[in-house]
N, C-alpha and C positions, 0 to 999 in steps of 0.2 A: 368208259375210258376215265382214267383219273382226271381230275380238274388241275390245271397247271398254274403255279405262281412262281415268283422269284425266290420268296423265302418263306419258310413255314416257322413260326415262333411257337413254341410247346410251352404252355404255362404262361398266364397273364396276371401274375402277381406283381410284386413291385419290380423286379428286374425284367420280366418278360413283357410288361406293358411299356416299360421304358424303351426296350429293344425294339417292339412294334413301332412305337413313335418315331424313334431316330431312324429306322429303316425307310418307314414311310415317307419320312422327311427328305429321304435321299432317292426319293423316286421309284422306290421299290413296290412291286406287286406283292403285298403281306398278307398271309393268312395266319391269324392268331387263334389258337385253340386251348380252351380252359376247361378243366373238369367241373368246376363249380360256376356260380354266377359272377358278375364283375364286383371286384372289391369285397370279395366274400370273407368269412371268418373262420375257415377251415384249416388255414395254413399258418402263414408266419407275418402276413402284412395287414394286421388289424389290431384294434385295442385302443384307437382314438389318439395315441400319441407315441413317438419314438423320440429318443435323444439325438441331437446332432451336436458335434464339437469338433474343435480344430487340433487342440493339444493332444494328439493321439497316443495314449499309453500303451497300447498294442504294439506299436513300431513307428518310429518317425517315417518310414517309407510311405505311410499312408496320407501323410499331411498333403503332398500336391494333388492327390486324388480328392481329398475333402475340400480343398479349396476351389478345384474346379467344380465339384458338386454345388457349392455354395452360389457360383455363378449361374449354373444350370437350374438350381432351384428357383432362383430370382426370375429367370426367363420362363421357367414353367409356370409360376405364379402369374406372370404378365400375360403370357399367351392364353392361359386357361381361364384367367379370371377368378381362380379360386385362392382361398387363403390357406397356404401351406406351411408356412415357417414363422414362427414367433421366437425372436430373440429374448431370453430371460436372465443370460448369464448361467454359468455352470461352476459348481464347487466339486472338486475331486479330493476326497478327504481320507485320511488314515494316517499311520505311522509314517514317519519321513521317509522310510526306506521302502515303503509298499509299492507295488508296481502301478497301482491308481495314482499315487502321488508322484513318485520319481520318474515313472514313465511319460506322465503329463509334463513335467517340468523338462525331461530331456528332450521330448518334442517340441516344446515351445521354445527352448533355447536354440536347438539346431536350426529352427525355421524362422526365428525371429517373431514369433507370435506375441501379442500383447497379453501380459498375464501378471498376477499379483501372487505372492506367497503370504499366507497368514497362519499365525499359531492359534492355539485353541481359543485364547481370550479375544483375539481378534475376530475370530468366527462368531463368537457369542455375542460380541458388541454390535456387529453389523447384521447378523441375523440371529435374534434371540430364540427362535423357535428350535434351533439346533443346540445339542448338548455335548459337544466333543469331549472326550477325556484329555486331562492334562497331558501334554507329550504329543497329541494329535495335531496334525497340521493339514492345510488346504492349499491347493492351487485354485485360483479363481480366474475363469476365462469369460471375458464380457461377451464373447461372439458365439457362445454355446446357447443351446435352445431346444426348441420342440417342433418336431414335424407332425403332420396329420396323414398317417399312412393310407386310410381309405380314401381320402380326398386326393391325395397325390396319384393313387393307381387311377382313379377315375378321370384325373386331368390326363394322364398319359393316354388312356383308352379314348377319351373324347378327341384329343388332338390326333391320335392316330386313325381315328375313323373319319374325320374331316378330311385327312389327307389320301383317304381312299384304301385303308387297310380294311379287310374283312375280318371281323372278330366273331368267333363261334363260342358260345358258352354251353356249359353242361354237355361237353363234347370231349372226353380224355383221350389223349394218345394211347393207343393199345400197342402199337409197335412202329418201328421205323428201321429202314434199310437204306444203304447207300450203294450206288453203283456208279459206272463211269459217267453216266449221263445226268446224275442228280440224285436226289433222295426220294424215297416213298414213304409217305405217313400213313398209317391206317388207324381209324377210329371206328366205332361202332356204326356210325352213320356214313362212311364212306372212305375212300382212297384218294390221296392227294399226292401230286408230283410237284417238286420244286428244284431250283438249282441249289438252293442251300436250306440247312436246317438250323435253328438256334434253340437250344434246350435250357429252359430256366425252371427246373422241375421242383425247386424247393425241397420238402420232407420226402418227395416221391422220387428223388435222385437214385437211391439204391435200385429202384424197379426200372427206371428208364434208362439209366447210364450203368449197366452192370459191367461192362467192359472197360469203364474209365481207370480202374485199378487204384481209385482213392477210398481208403477205410472211412467211410461216413458212419456217424452214429446220430440217430434222431432222439432228440430230448423232449419230453413233456415240460413246459414252463407254465407258470400261473401269474397272471397280473392282478392286483387287488386294489380296489377302491375303498377308501375310508372316508367318513365324515369327521374331520377333526374336532376335538373339544375347543372351547373357547372361540375367539374371533377368526372366522373364515378368511377375512380379508388378509390376515397375516399369511395365508397361504396363496395369495393372488400372484398372477404372473409378474406384477410390478415390485413384489416383495419376497419372493419365493423362487430361488434359481433352482434349474434341475440340479440333481446331485448324483454322485457315485461314491459310496463310503466303504472302504475295505477294512475288515478287522485283521488283527494280527495273523489268524490261521489262513487268511486269504478269502474269506467269504466277503463277496460285495452285494451290497443292497443299493438299490437306485430309486429316485423318486421324481415327481414332476409337480409344478404348482397346480392350482384349482383352476382348470382352463376353461371349463364350462359353468362357472358360478358355484353357489353353494350345492344345488342338487346334483352337479356332476361329481362331486367329491374329490379327493385328491388320490392319484395312482402311484402305487410301490410295488417293487417286485425284487426279488433275488435273482442275481445274474448267475446263470449256469448252476443252478442248484436244483436240477430236475432228476427225472428218472428216464431210463431208456425206453423207447416205445416205438411204434410205427404210426403211419397215417390211419391204418385200419384198426388198430387196438388201442389208441389213446383214450384214456379215461378223461372226460370232458366235464365231469363234475369237480367242483372245488370242495374239498374236505374241511371239517371243522377244525382239524388238527393242524392243517397248513395254515388256515386263517389265525389260529392262535399263536402258532409259532412265530409269524411274521409281526404279528401285534406285540408279542413281547420283545422282539428285537427292535421294533421301532421305539417302543417305550423307553428304551434306554438312550436313544439317540435324538429322535424327535418327539418329546413326550405328548404334545398334544395331538400327534397324528393319528394314533389308533383309537380315536373317540367311539366311532360305531362303524362296524362293517357294513358295506352298501352293496358289493357285488364282487364276483371274480370271473375271469375268463381265461381259458387254456389257450396257448399257442405252441409252436414247435420250433425248436432249434435244430439245424442241421450243421453238425460239429465235424470239422477235420481235426486230425490229432494235434495239429500245431495251432489250430483255431484262426488260421489264415484262410483266405476265400481260394476258391478255384474258378480262375476265368481264363479260358483259352480255347483255340482250335482243339478239338478232340485229337488226341495223339495218334489214333488209329484211324480216323475218319476226315479227310480234308476239306469234306463239305458240310461238316458239323461242327458248331461252335457251341460251347458249354459254360454255364454259370452257376455255381453250387456251392453248398458248404459254407454259407455266411456265418455260421457259428454264433449267432445271436448279435452281431454287431454291424450288419451289413446295410439296413435300410437307408441310412443317411447317405449312402453312396449310389443310391438308385439312378439319379440322372446320369452321372459320369459311367456308371456300368453299362447303362443303354447305349452310351456313345462308343464305349469300348467295343462292345458286342457289335455294333453296326461296322465299325473299323474291320474288326477280325472276320466278320462274315463275308464283307465285300472285298477286302484286299489281302487278309491273312495277316496283318501288321497293325500296330497301333502306336502313336506316339506317346501315349500314357505309360508310366511305369509299372508294369505288371508282372516283373519277373518273380516276386514273392508268392504268386498265385499259380505258379506253374504245376499242372497235375503230376508231373514226372519228378518233382522234388523229393529229396529224401524225407521220409516221414518220422516225426519224433512226436512225443507226448509233450503237452504244456505249451503254454504261450512263450514266445521268445522275449 
């Protein structure tokens, strides 16, 4: 006979671990299923750091959600006793009309977020490690910073477990069905029954959600760590903000301070400059030509950054055509709630997504603004 739960959560990465915690906190009997171990490095919630920011250039509609996330990050830090968020300030640089700059300014002004606008000379005076071209500008946001993804996932899992959630690792979901009485979830180890199912599949969304109707594309991405030349203190969290820098063609590169001291290096990466892949076929090796290409790109903008390559790590983005998320009740399955397609910018929303998923799973509605994330929206290419 199948084991019975209130809710099964499929996938325990960033979003799934948060959903499991929020559901357990509301008194639900939760079963969490994960194909790998806790806080693993095979999906999209690893690499030691993620940017968080409030002046959201993708769309001002995200700002209320990110503000709520900041509140919930603080609560998660307090309740778990883990260090999850470091505010370093953030620079969003490029030509004045670029999405990174103009979109950030538009969001900041619409929501009254504290910010400064700087020209190239102002950037160079305050942060001499950067070498912007004349004519480039930046929005500086003091409340931007760095999140620790693995620690955040573990914090959610720890708290969910303390609240009674049963968490099973190395047990991927193979199939699920819905009927009038609930849902049935099957793995190689057993069959489980529940009143509801929450699916947070990351790059496995095309497999677990084939009927959702969302044209998802999985991309291989690479994170790079370098030991800068010169004084590493220049890249410390107190002197080096996170940044996103856009070129006129639209290429974005981003970077972090040296969070873990000299031995930890400084992390950089391109944003959405990857190749299409699948979780089964992704090339996990970091190639010499990829290292060299990023080093050349950095040398023109952060001259001391590419002193010596230390290491690289792959991860995956799961992109929607408009690069906005999918968070909703499954349009064809009333007992199933889904969260996927986070398109490389979702991790900062982990706590509020968990809250939203608990709302949708238990009541079918949420007070949070999620119209933008409807899976039945019209699909167009490119960010809005």
